[in-house]
C-alpha positions as CSV (number, residue, x, y, z in Angstrom):
1,M,19.7,283.9,-17.1
2,C,16.6,282.3,-17.9
3,M,18.2,279.9,-20.6
4,V,20.7,278.8,-17.9
5,Q,17.8,277.8,-15.6
6,D,16.1,276.0,-18.6
7,R,19.3,274.1,-19.3
8,N,19.5,273.2,-15.7
9,R,16.0,272.1,-15.4
10,D,16.5,270.0,-18.6
11,S,19.3,268.3,-17.0
12,V,17.6,267.7,-13.9
13,E,14.8,266.0,-15.8
14,D,17.3,264.1,-17.8
15,A,18.9,262.9,-14.5
16,G,15.7,261.1,-13.6
17,L,14.5,263.9,-11.1
18,A,11.4,264.7,-13.4
19,G,9.1,264.3,-10.6
20,Q,9.8,267.8,-9.1
21,E,7.5,270.9,-10.0
22,P,9.0,272.8,-12.8
23,S,9.9,276.3,-11.9
24,P,7.7,279.2,-13.3
25,P,8.6,280.6,-16.6
26,C,11.0,283.6,-16.5
27,L,9.6,287.2,-17.0
28,V,12.0,287.7,-19.9
29,D,10.6,284.7,-21.7
30,V,6.9,286.0,-21.0
31,F,8.0,289.4,-22.3
32,L,9.2,287.9,-25.5
33,R,6.2,285.8,-25.8
34,E,3.8,288.8,-25.2
35,R,5.8,291.3,-27.1
36,E,3.4,291.6,-30.1
37,R,0.4,292.2,-27.7
38,L,2.3,294.8,-25.8
39,L,3.1,296.4,-28.9
40,R,-0.5,296.6,-29.8
41,I,-1.4,298.0,-26.5
42,A,1.1,300.8,-26.9
43,V,-0.1,301.7,-30.5
44,G,-3.6,301.4,-29.3
45,M,-2.9,304.1,-26.6
46,G,-1.7,306.4,-29.3
47,M,1.8,305.7,-29.9
48,D,3.2,305.6,-33.5
49,R,5.2,302.5,-34.2
50,A,8.5,304.1,-33.7
51,D,7.4,305.4,-30.1
52,A,5.7,302.1,-29.5
53,D,9.0,300.3,-29.9
54,D,10.7,302.9,-27.7
55,V,8.0,302.1,-24.9
56,L,8.7,298.5,-25.3
57,Q,12.4,299.0,-25.0
58,D,11.8,300.9,-21.7
59,V,9.6,298.0,-20.5
60,S,12.3,295.7,-21.4
61,V,14.7,297.5,-19.2
62,Q,12.2,297.2,-16.4
63,V,11.8,293.5,-17.0
64,L,15.6,293.2,-16.5
65,K,15.7,295.3,-13.6
66,N,12.6,293.7,-11.9
67,T,14.0,291.5,-8.9
68,V,10.3,290.5,-7.6
69,P,9.7,286.7,-8.2
70,F,6.4,285.9,-10.0
71,E,5.0,282.5,-9.1
72,Q,2.7,282.6,-12.2
73,E,2.7,283.4,-15.7
74,T,-0.6,285.3,-15.5
75,V,0.8,287.6,-12.9
76,M,3.8,288.3,-15.0
77,T,1.4,289.1,-17.9
78,K,-0.6,291.4,-15.9
79,W,2.7,293.1,-14.7
80,L,3.8,293.5,-18.2
81,I,0.4,295.0,-19.5
82,T,0.3,297.4,-16.5
83,T,4.0,298.6,-17.0
84,T,3.5,299.1,-20.7
85,V,0.2,301.1,-20.1
86,N,1.9,303.3,-17.4
87,R,4.8,303.9,-19.7
88,C,2.6,305.1,-22.6
89,V,0.5,307.4,-20.1
90,T,3.9,308.9,-18.9
91,E,5.0,309.5,-22.5
92,H,1.7,311.1,-23.5
93,R,2.0,313.4,-20.4
94,R,5.4,314.4,-21.2
95,R,4.8,315.1,-24.9
96,F,1.4,317.0,-24.2
97,R,3.2,319.5,-21.8
98,H,6.2,319.9,-24.2
99,K,4.3,320.4,-27.6
100,A,0.9,321.8,-26.5
101,S,1.6,325.3,-27.4
102,R,3.2,324.6,-30.7
103,I,0.2,322.4,-31.9
104,L,-2.1,325.2,-30.9
105,R,-0.3,327.8,-32.8
106,R,0.5,325.7,-35.9
107,R,-3.5,324.7,-36.4
108,P,-4.9,327.9,-37.6
109,D,-2.2,328.3,-40.2
110,M,-2.8,324.9,-41.5
111,A,-6.5,325.7,-42.0
112,E,-5.8,328.9,-43.6
113,G,-3.3,327.7,-46.0
114,L,-5.7,324.7,-47.1
115,A,-8.7,327.1,-47.6
116,G,-10.4,326.5,-51.0
117,H,-9.0,322.8,-51.2
118,E,-12.0,320.9,-49.8
119,S,-10.2,317.7,-49.4
120,G,-7.4,319.3,-47.6
121,V,-9.8,321.0,-45.4
122,D,-11.5,317.6,-44.7
123,R,-8.2,316.3,-43.8
124,V,-7.4,318.7,-41.4
125,G,-10.7,318.3,-39.7
126,L,-10.5,314.7,-39.4
127,R,-6.8,315.3,-38.0
128,E,-8.4,317.6,-35.6
129,E,-11.1,315.2,-34.4
130,L,-8.4,312.4,-34.0
131,E,-6.5,314.6,-31.9
132,V,-9.4,315.5,-29.8
133,V,-10.3,311.9,-29.4
134,R,-6.7,311.1,-28.3
135,R,-6.7,314.0,-25.8
136,T,-10.0,312.8,-24.6
137,L,-8.7,309.3,-24.1
138,A,-5.5,310.4,-22.4
139,E,-8.0,312.1,-19.8
140,L,-9.5,308.9,-18.8
141,D,-8.5,307.3,-15.4
142,P,-5.9,304.7,-16.3
143,S,-8.1,301.6,-15.3
144,L,-10.7,302.8,-17.7
145,L,-8.2,303.6,-20.5
146,L,-6.7,300.2,-20.0
147,A,-10.1,298.5,-20.5
148,V,-10.8,300.5,-23.5
149,V,-7.5,299.7,-25.0
150,L,-7.6,296.1,-24.4
151,R,-11.1,295.8,-25.8
152,Y,-11.2,298.1,-28.8
153,F,-7.4,298.3,-29.7
154,C,-6.4,294.8,-29.1
155,D,-9.6,292.9,-29.7
156,M,-9.7,291.2,-26.4
157,K,-13.1,289.9,-25.1
158,S,-14.1,291.0,-21.6
159,Q,-13.3,287.5,-20.2
160,E,-9.7,287.5,-21.6
161,I,-9.2,291.1,-20.2
162,A,-10.6,289.9,-16.8
163,E,-8.4,286.9,-16.8
164,S,-5.2,289.2,-17.7
165,L,-5.9,291.8,-15.1
166,E,-7.5,289.5,-12.4
167,W,-10.8,291.5,-12.5
168,N,-14.3,290.2,-12.7
169,A,-15.6,290.0,-16.2
170,S,-18.7,292.2,-14.9
171,T,-16.0,294.9,-13.7
172,V,-14.4,294.8,-17.2
173,R,-17.9,295.3,-18.7
174,G,-18.8,298.1,-16.1
175,R,-15.7,300.0,-16.8
176,L,-15.9,299.9,-20.5
177,R,-19.5,301.2,-20.0
178,E,-18.4,304.0,-17.9
179,A,-15.5,304.8,-20.2
180,R,-17.8,304.9,-23.2
181,M,-20.1,307.1,-21.4
182,I,-17.3,309.7,-20.3
183,L,-15.8,309.6,-23.8
184,A,-19.1,310.4,-25.4
185,G,-19.8,313.2,-23.0
186,K,-16.4,314.7,-23.4
187,L,-16.6,314.5,-27.2
188,L,-20.0,316.0,-27.3
189,Q,-18.6,319.0,-25.2
190,R,-15.9,319.5,-27.7
191,G,-18.4,319.6,-30.6
192,I,-17.8,316.0,-32.1
193,E,-20.7,313.6,-32.3
194,P,-19.6,310.1,-31.0
């Protein structure tokens, strides 16, 4: 669909009507251009590579279903980021409900089976700490989680995040500070020093 529009735009320019303002890029084109960033966001939100690919597949379906016209590429990018984050949060919630009891039952067996093997116990402890961090991140308000993922998992600066999400840079810094304080408090409650 977008390629047809691009060909039509090229033929219009060739016909000498180049003075017209070009139409905004297509959402599919922006999705394809931003795919790597969206993949980093999904992985940063705790998805493994295969699950992150599944999330992007779902986002691509939403892109194809979207009938709302966007006028600016920055709005499209914001929509793509928000849709990706929301899909990751939904997937985490679904999995947590489904697997919570199995994880809790399996953990004591793993620790007992590795007793006497210090490096194995260390690995189990590290895995448990990582799981606590993931659960704690999942408990954050989505706007705080989004700021954390974009800043610390995608290495975006506060100004870049602000431009992508149409927030003020001070709002981004405030949400990052709030998220760090909440995470530190929750990790301390769970016995992990941040």
